[in-house]
GUTI-653385 format. One record per residue (C-alpha): residue in one letter; x negated, z negated, y. Coordinates in steps of 0.5 Angstrom, whole numbers, plus 500, padded with zeros to 3 digits. Example, Ala and Ser with C-alpha at 12.3 -4.5 7.8 and 13.67 -1.06 7.14 Angstrom:
<pts>
+------+-----+-----+-----+
| resn |  px |  pz |  py |
+------+-----+-----+-----+
|    A | 475 | 484 | 491 |
|    S | 473 | 486 | 498 |
+------+-----+-----+-----+
</pts>
This chain:
<pts>
+------+-----+-----+-----+
| resn |  px |  pz |  py |
+------+-----+-----+-----+
|    X | 500 | 499 | 500 |
|    X | 498 | 502 | 507 |
|    X | 495 | 496 | 512 |
|    X | 500 | 499 | 517 |
|    X | 506 | 500 | 512 |
|    X | 505 | 492 | 511 |
|    X | 506 | 491 | 518 |
|    X | 512 | 494 | 518 |
|    X | 514 | 491 | 512 |
|    X | 514 | 484 | 515 |
|    X | 517 | 486 | 522 |
|    X | 523 | 490 | 517 |
|    X | 523 | 483 | 514 |
|    X | 524 | 480 | 520 |
|    X | 529 | 484 | 523 |
|    X | 534 | 485 | 517 |
|    X | 533 | 475 | 517 |
|    X | 536 | 477 | 523 |
|    X | 543 | 479 | 520 |
|    X | 549 | 475 | 520 |
|    X | 549 | 477 | 512 |
|    X | 542 | 474 | 511 |
|    X | 544 | 467 | 513 |
|    X | 544 | 465 | 505 |
|    X | 537 | 468 | 505 |
|    X | 534 | 464 | 512 |
|    X | 537 | 458 | 509 |
|    X | 533 | 459 | 503 |
|    X | 527 | 460 | 506 |
|    X | 527 | 454 | 510 |
|    X | 529 | 450 | 506 |
|    X | 524 | 452 | 501 |
|    X | 518 | 451 | 505 |
|    X | 521 | 444 | 509 |
|    X | 522 | 441 | 501 |
|    X | 515 | 444 | 498 |
|    X | 512 | 441 | 504 |
|    X | 515 | 434 | 503 |
|    X | 511 | 433 | 495 |
|    X | 503 | 431 | 495 |
|    X | 500 | 437 | 493 |
|    X | 499 | 439 | 486 |
|    X | 495 | 446 | 485 |
|    X | 498 | 448 | 478 |
|    X | 505 | 446 | 480 |
|    X | 505 | 448 | 487 |
|    X | 503 | 455 | 485 |
|    X | 508 | 456 | 480 |
|    X | 513 | 454 | 485 |
|    X | 511 | 460 | 490 |
|    X | 511 | 465 | 485 |
|    X | 517 | 463 | 482 |
|    X | 520 | 463 | 488 |
|    X | 518 | 469 | 491 |
|    X | 520 | 472 | 484 |
|    X | 527 | 470 | 485 |
|    X | 527 | 472 | 492 |
|    X | 525 | 479 | 491 |
|    X | 531 | 480 | 485 |
|    X | 536 | 477 | 490 |
|    X | 533 | 482 | 495 |
|    X | 534 | 488 | 490 |
|    X | 542 | 486 | 489 |
|    X | 544 | 485 | 496 |
|    X | 547 | 490 | 501 |
|    X | 542 | 489 | 506 |
|    X | 537 | 494 | 502 |
|    X | 543 | 498 | 498 |
|    X | 540 | 505 | 499 |
|    X | 533 | 503 | 500 |
|    X | 527 | 505 | 497 |
|    X | 522 | 502 | 491 |
|    X | 516 | 502 | 497 |
|    X | 522 | 498 | 502 |
|    X | 523 | 493 | 497 |
|    X | 515 | 493 | 496 |
|    X | 514 | 491 | 504 |
|    X | 519 | 486 | 503 |
|    X | 516 | 482 | 499 |
|    X | 510 | 483 | 503 |
|    X | 513 | 481 | 509 |
|    X | 516 | 474 | 504 |
|    X | 509 | 472 | 502 |
|    X | 505 | 473 | 509 |
|    X | 511 | 469 | 513 |
|    X | 512 | 463 | 508 |
|    X | 504 | 463 | 506 |
|    X | 502 | 463 | 513 |
|    X | 507 | 457 | 514 |
|    X | 505 | 453 | 509 |
|    X | 498 | 455 | 510 |
|    X | 496 | 447 | 512 |
|    X | 499 | 444 | 507 |
|    X | 496 | 449 | 501 |
|    X | 489 | 451 | 502 |
|    X | 484 | 446 | 500 |
|    X | 489 | 441 | 499 |
|    X | 485 | 437 | 494 |
|    X | 479 | 434 | 494 |
|    X | 475 | 437 | 489 |
|    X | 475 | 443 | 491 |
|    X | 473 | 441 | 498 |
|    X | 468 | 439 | 495 |
|    X | 467 | 444 | 490 |
|    X | 466 | 448 | 497 |
|    X | 461 | 444 | 501 |
|    X | 456 | 444 | 495 |
|    X | 458 | 451 | 494 |
|    X | 456 | 452 | 501 |
|    X | 449 | 448 | 501 |
|    X | 447 | 451 | 495 |
|    X | 448 | 459 | 497 |
|    X | 445 | 456 | 505 |
|    X | 439 | 454 | 501 |
|    X | 438 | 460 | 497 |
|    X | 439 | 464 | 502 |
|    X | 432 | 463 | 505 |
|    X | 429 | 466 | 500 |
|    X | 433 | 471 | 496 |
|    X | 430 | 478 | 496 |
|    X | 434 | 484 | 493 |
|    X | 428 | 484 | 486 |
|    X | 429 | 478 | 485 |
|    X | 437 | 480 | 482 |
|    X | 434 | 486 | 479 |
|    X | 437 | 491 | 484 |
|    X | 433 | 498 | 484 |
|    X | 430 | 500 | 490 |
|    X | 434 | 506 | 490 |
|    X | 440 | 502 | 492 |
|    X | 436 | 497 | 496 |
|    X | 440 | 498 | 503 |
|    X | 440 | 491 | 507 |
|    X | 442 | 493 | 514 |
|    X | 448 | 498 | 511 |
|    X | 449 | 492 | 507 |
|    X | 450 | 487 | 514 |
|    X | 458 | 491 | 514 |
|    X | 460 | 488 | 507 |
|    X | 458 | 482 | 509 |
|    X | 462 | 483 | 516 |
|    X | 468 | 484 | 512 |
|    X | 467 | 478 | 508 |
|    X | 465 | 473 | 514 |
|    X | 472 | 474 | 516 |
|    X | 476 | 472 | 510 |
|    X | 477 | 465 | 515 |
|    X | 481 | 469 | 520 |
|    X | 487 | 470 | 516 |
|    X | 492 | 466 | 514 |
|    X | 496 | 470 | 508 |
|    X | 494 | 472 | 502 |
|    X | 494 | 479 | 502 |
|    X | 489 | 479 | 508 |
|    X | 484 | 474 | 506 |
|    X | 484 | 479 | 499 |
|    X | 484 | 485 | 503 |
|    X | 477 | 483 | 506 |
|    X | 475 | 482 | 500 |
|    X | 476 | 489 | 499 |
|    X | 473 | 493 | 504 |
|    X | 467 | 489 | 503 |
|    X | 468 | 491 | 495 |
|    X | 469 | 499 | 498 |
|    X | 463 | 499 | 502 |
|    X | 458 | 496 | 497 |
|    X | 461 | 500 | 492 |
|    X | 461 | 507 | 497 |
|    X | 454 | 506 | 499 |
|    X | 452 | 506 | 491 |
|    X | 455 | 512 | 490 |
|    X | 452 | 516 | 496 |
|    X | 445 | 513 | 494 |
|    X | 446 | 515 | 487 |
|    X | 448 | 522 | 490 |
|    X | 442 | 523 | 494 |
|    X | 437 | 520 | 488 |
|    X | 441 | 524 | 483 |
|    X | 442 | 518 | 479 |
|    X | 448 | 516 | 474 |
|    X | 454 | 515 | 478 |
|    X | 454 | 506 | 479 |
|    X | 457 | 501 | 474 |
|    X | 458 | 494 | 475 |
|    X | 451 | 493 | 472 |
|    X | 449 | 496 | 479 |
|    X | 455 | 493 | 483 |
|    X | 455 | 486 | 481 |
|    X | 448 | 483 | 483 |
|    X | 450 | 488 | 490 |
|    X | 456 | 484 | 491 |
|    X | 452 | 478 | 489 |
|    X | 447 | 478 | 495 |
|    X | 451 | 480 | 499 |
|    X | 455 | 474 | 498 |
|    X | 449 | 469 | 499 |
|    X | 447 | 473 | 506 |
|    X | 455 | 473 | 508 |
|    X | 455 | 465 | 505 |
|    X | 462 | 465 | 509 |
|    X | 465 | 457 | 508 |
|    X | 470 | 455 | 503 |
|    X | 470 | 461 | 499 |
|    X | 471 | 458 | 493 |
|    X | 478 | 455 | 497 |
|    X | 480 | 462 | 499 |
|    X | 479 | 465 | 492 |
|    X | 483 | 460 | 489 |
|    X | 488 | 461 | 495 |
|    X | 488 | 468 | 492 |
|    X | 489 | 466 | 486 |
|    X | 494 | 461 | 487 |
|    X | 499 | 465 | 492 |
|    X | 498 | 472 | 492 |
|    X | 503 | 474 | 488 |
|    X | 502 | 476 | 482 |
|    X | 506 | 482 | 480 |
|    X | 501 | 485 | 486 |
|    X | 494 | 481 | 483 |
|    X | 493 | 489 | 479 |
|    X | 489 | 495 | 478 |
|    X | 483 | 496 | 484 |
|    X | 485 | 490 | 487 |
|    X | 485 | 485 | 481 |
|    X | 478 | 488 | 479 |
|    X | 475 | 487 | 485 |
|    X | 477 | 481 | 485 |
|    X | 474 | 480 | 478 |
|    X | 468 | 482 | 481 |
|    X | 468 | 476 | 486 |
|    X | 470 | 471 | 482 |
|    X | 464 | 472 | 477 |
|    X | 459 | 472 | 484 |
|    X | 461 | 467 | 486 |
|    X | 460 | 463 | 479 |
|    X | 453 | 466 | 478 |
|    X | 451 | 463 | 485 |
|    X | 454 | 456 | 484 |
|    X | 450 | 456 | 477 |
|    X | 444 | 461 | 480 |
|    X | 437 | 459 | 477 |
|    X | 429 | 461 | 476 |
|    X | 433 | 465 | 469 |
|    X | 438 | 468 | 474 |
|    X | 433 | 471 | 479 |
|    X | 427 | 473 | 474 |
|    X | 423 | 467 | 477 |
|    X | 418 | 462 | 475 |
|    X | 421 | 457 | 474 |
|    X | 415 | 453 | 479 |
|    X | 416 | 458 | 483 |
|    X | 424 | 457 | 484 |
|    X | 423 | 449 | 485 |
|    X | 418 | 450 | 491 |
|    X | 423 | 455 | 494 |
|    X | 428 | 451 | 493 |
|    X | 424 | 445 | 496 |
|    X | 422 | 449 | 502 |
|    X | 429 | 451 | 504 |
|    X | 431 | 444 | 503 |
|    X | 426 | 442 | 507 |
|    X | 428 | 447 | 513 |
|    X | 434 | 445 | 513 |
|    X | 433 | 438 | 513 |
|    X | 429 | 439 | 519 |
|    X | 435 | 442 | 523 |
|    X | 439 | 437 | 520 |
|    X | 434 | 432 | 524 |
|    X | 435 | 437 | 530 |
|    X | 442 | 437 | 531 |
|    X | 442 | 429 | 530 |
|    X | 438 | 429 | 537 |
|    X | 442 | 435 | 540 |
|    X | 449 | 431 | 539 |
|    X | 447 | 427 | 545 |
|    X | 446 | 432 | 550 |
|    X | 450 | 439 | 547 |
|    X | 456 | 441 | 550 |
|    X | 461 | 442 | 544 |
|    X | 459 | 443 | 537 |
|    X | 453 | 447 | 534 |
|    X | 454 | 450 | 528 |
|    X | 448 | 450 | 522 |
|    X | 448 | 457 | 522 |
|    X | 445 | 458 | 528 |
|    X | 440 | 452 | 528 |
|    X | 437 | 456 | 522 |
|    X | 437 | 463 | 527 |
|    X | 433 | 458 | 531 |
|    X | 429 | 455 | 527 |
|    X | 427 | 462 | 524 |
|    X | 425 | 464 | 531 |
|    X | 421 | 458 | 532 |
|    X | 417 | 460 | 526 |
|    X | 416 | 466 | 527 |
|    X | 414 | 465 | 534 |
|    X | 409 | 460 | 532 |
|    X | 405 | 466 | 527 |
|    X | 406 | 471 | 533 |
|    X | 403 | 467 | 538 |
|    X | 396 | 469 | 541 |
|    X | 391 | 463 | 541 |
|    X | 391 | 459 | 547 |
|    X | 385 | 461 | 552 |
|    X | 382 | 455 | 552 |
|    X | 378 | 453 | 559 |
|    X | 371 | 450 | 558 |
|    X | 367 | 444 | 562 |
|    X | 364 | 448 | 567 |
|    X | 360 | 448 | 573 |
|    X | 362 | 453 | 578 |
|    X | 358 | 454 | 585 |
|    X | 362 | 454 | 592 |
|    X | 360 | 454 | 598 |
|    X | 354 | 450 | 595 |
|    X | 358 | 444 | 592 |
|    X | 359 | 445 | 584 |
|    X | 366 | 443 | 582 |
|    X | 367 | 440 | 575 |
|    X | 372 | 441 | 571 |
|    X | 376 | 436 | 566 |
|    X | 374 | 437 | 558 |
|    X | 381 | 434 | 557 |
|    X | 384 | 438 | 562 |
|    X | 391 | 441 | 560 |
|    X | 390 | 449 | 558 |
|    X | 393 | 453 | 563 |
|    X | 399 | 458 | 560 |
|    X | 403 | 462 | 563 |
|    X | 410 | 461 | 564 |
|    X | 415 | 467 | 562 |
|    X | 420 | 469 | 565 |
|    X | 428 | 469 | 563 |
|    X | 427 | 476 | 563 |
|    X | 420 | 478 | 559 |
|    X | 423 | 473 | 554 |
|    X | 430 | 477 | 554 |
|    X | 425 | 483 | 555 |
|    X | 421 | 481 | 548 |
|    X | 426 | 479 | 544 |
|    X | 429 | 485 | 544 |
|    X | 423 | 489 | 542 |
|    X | 422 | 484 | 536 |
|    X | 429 | 485 | 534 |
|    X | 429 | 493 | 533 |
|    X | 423 | 492 | 529 |
|    X | 425 | 486 | 525 |
|    X | 426 | 489 | 518 |
|    X | 432 | 484 | 517 |
|    X | 436 | 483 | 523 |
|    X | 442 | 482 | 520 |
|    X | 439 | 475 | 518 |
|    X | 440 | 474 | 526 |
|    X | 447 | 476 | 527 |
|    X | 450 | 475 | 520 |
|    X | 453 | 468 | 522 |
|    X | 457 | 471 | 528 |
|    X | 463 | 474 | 526 |
|    X | 466 | 476 | 532 |
|    X | 460 | 480 | 534 |
|    X | 463 | 485 | 530 |
|    X | 470 | 485 | 532 |
|    X | 475 | 489 | 535 |
|    X | 480 | 488 | 539 |
|    X | 485 | 489 | 534 |
|    X | 482 | 485 | 529 |
|    X | 483 | 478 | 534 |
|    X | 489 | 474 | 534 |
|    X | 491 | 468 | 538 |
|    X | 488 | 463 | 534 |
|    X | 482 | 466 | 535 |
|    X | 482 | 463 | 544 |
|    X | 480 | 457 | 543 |
|    X | 474 | 459 | 538 |
|    X | 472 | 464 | 542 |
|    X | 472 | 459 | 548 |
|    X | 468 | 455 | 545 |
|    X | 463 | 459 | 543 |
|    X | 462 | 462 | 550 |
|    X | 461 | 456 | 553 |
|    X | 456 | 454 | 548 |
|    X | 452 | 460 | 550 |
|    X | 453 | 459 | 557 |
|    X | 450 | 452 | 557 |
|    X | 445 | 454 | 552 |
|    X | 443 | 461 | 557 |
|    X | 443 | 456 | 563 |
|    X | 439 | 450 | 560 |
|    X | 434 | 456 | 558 |
|    X | 433 | 458 | 564 |
|    X | 433 | 451 | 568 |
|    X | 428 | 450 | 563 |
|    X | 424 | 456 | 565 |
|    X | 424 | 454 | 573 |
|    X | 427 | 460 | 574 |
|    X | 434 | 460 | 578 |
|    X | 441 | 459 | 574 |
|    X | 443 | 466 | 572 |
|    X | 450 | 469 | 574 |
|    X | 453 | 471 | 568 |
|    X | 459 | 477 | 569 |
|    X | 465 | 474 | 572 |
|    X | 472 | 476 | 570 |
|    X | 478 | 474 | 576 |
|    X | 483 | 471 | 572 |
|    X | 488 | 470 | 576 |
|    X | 488 | 477 | 578 |
|    X | 487 | 480 | 572 |
|    X | 490 | 476 | 566 |
|    X | 495 | 472 | 569 |
|    X | 500 | 478 | 571 |
|    X | 499 | 480 | 564 |
|    X | 501 | 473 | 562 |
|    X | 507 | 472 | 565 |
|    X | 509 | 479 | 563 |
|    X | 508 | 476 | 555 |
|    X | 511 | 469 | 557 |
|    X | 517 | 473 | 561 |
|    X | 519 | 477 | 554 |
|    X | 517 | 472 | 549 |
|    X | 523 | 467 | 553 |
|    X | 528 | 473 | 553 |
|    X | 527 | 474 | 545 |
|    X | 526 | 466 | 544 |
|    X | 534 | 467 | 547 |
|    X | 536 | 472 | 543 |
|    X | 533 | 469 | 537 |
|    X | 535 | 463 | 537 |
|    X | 542 | 465 | 539 |
|    X | 541 | 470 | 532 |
|    X | 539 | 464 | 528 |
|    X | 545 | 459 | 531 |
|    X | 550 | 464 | 528 |
|    X | 546 | 465 | 521 |
|    X | 545 | 457 | 521 |
|    X | 551 | 452 | 518 |
|    X | 553 | 446 | 523 |
|    X | 549 | 441 | 518 |
|    X | 543 | 444 | 520 |
|    X | 539 | 437 | 523 |
|    X | 536 | 439 | 529 |
|    X | 528 | 438 | 526 |
|    X | 530 | 445 | 523 |
|    X | 527 | 451 | 527 |
|    X | 531 | 457 | 526 |
|    X | 526 | 462 | 521 |
|    X | 526 | 467 | 526 |
|    X | 525 | 465 | 533 |
|    X | 521 | 467 | 538 |
|    X | 515 | 463 | 536 |
|    X | 516 | 467 | 529 |
|    X | 517 | 474 | 531 |
|    X | 510 | 473 | 536 |
|    X | 507 | 470 | 531 |
|    X | 509 | 475 | 526 |
|    X | 507 | 481 | 531 |
|    X | 500 | 476 | 532 |
|    X | 499 | 476 | 524 |
|    X | 498 | 484 | 523 |
|    X | 491 | 482 | 522 |
|    X | 494 | 485 | 516 |
|    X | 494 | 492 | 519 |
|    X | 490 | 492 | 525 |
|    X | 484 | 488 | 523 |
|    X | 482 | 492 | 518 |
|    X | 482 | 499 | 521 |
|    X | 475 | 497 | 524 |
|    X | 473 | 499 | 517 |
|    X | 473 | 506 | 514 |
|    X | 474 | 502 | 507 |
|    X | 481 | 500 | 509 |
|    X | 485 | 504 | 504 |
|    X | 487 | 499 | 500 |
|    X | 493 | 499 | 495 |
|    X | 495 | 492 | 493 |
+------+-----+-----+-----+
</pts>
């Protein structure tokens, strides 16, 4: 199913729910969400309840006059719309809902972060013919989007797009080298490598979420194949050892210890910065900073040491102190920026620098209203660190391009607000017709202005992946 079709299906589903004849559906959906949310988390029971609800509702759709004469594609879209709506509402209740899953996420992320420091394609027996780290960055970018969405299908699309990028790259490489088309033996090692390099937080919980709450009737075919490969990649990484990496045990332990020392040092740095920084600075940012520091240390030219000497000036000798500090030229901010840019262009593994910044590769259509707070915090951190760097170099406070928020954003915000107010009023009237007088005031109508706005913003499953060319995902 095309992504645009899924979004239109969700829109069509919500529009049908506004009809008076859909009152029973509205009540059923509201009732399920409320009763489900009131139960304590139990993954197995929760999954069974959701799957049964989806199955029963889709069967009811087929027998209802609202979908009379509809094609299979339209009924499929209705099912997608139902899943997207319900799971978005239940996301905070079911995602990473038990302590064991949270703990596994933490351990998996930490171990992957260690392996990430020294992993190389050859450790996974990836043939040089298929090695293409710069292009694998595209696959990493797709996988790193997984935490931007709430619907199971949208998370699954991130995985499928990642896999399709890898698959296409391997196929192109095999054609260029006149080799046989790549199979699972070539695909899985690259997926493992890409997953290690991407290391999205809570990967385990994301996979469980898809497995438990993606409609089972749709987790088939190509989607099931690539998803199974991702499960295999996760299992491999969680159990990774020297033998798995074709490495001597002593070398593996040495590499792990070095990586552990590096990350431990970063943890200490983080503690020191916590009292001085504004906002949160992620471990990944500190890891990158540490790499830059280590690289700079290796490349730094020897400091010119001044020797004690006598210089005649007007017949007098001027003595230099033996322990006088060496005089070094402090580079300007622009010089540092130019140097960094040149280093970046020459960097063989430039993807490591950007892999922790998912918004860097995002398009306007990728973003939802939920991203605003995160982007604002990132912007504040960027400005704070940029100004501190400038001050530390003794330069004037740099100015960043400013936006006239009042003249540019406000009219748009007022237009959106006016539109939402009007929509809210209309839909609340409609929902009042569709609900019985016994509903208490705490139950919001299924189709409110906020829900419609949310559904439009949640077209992440449609527009958010359109920037990738490997998005014709049929699920």
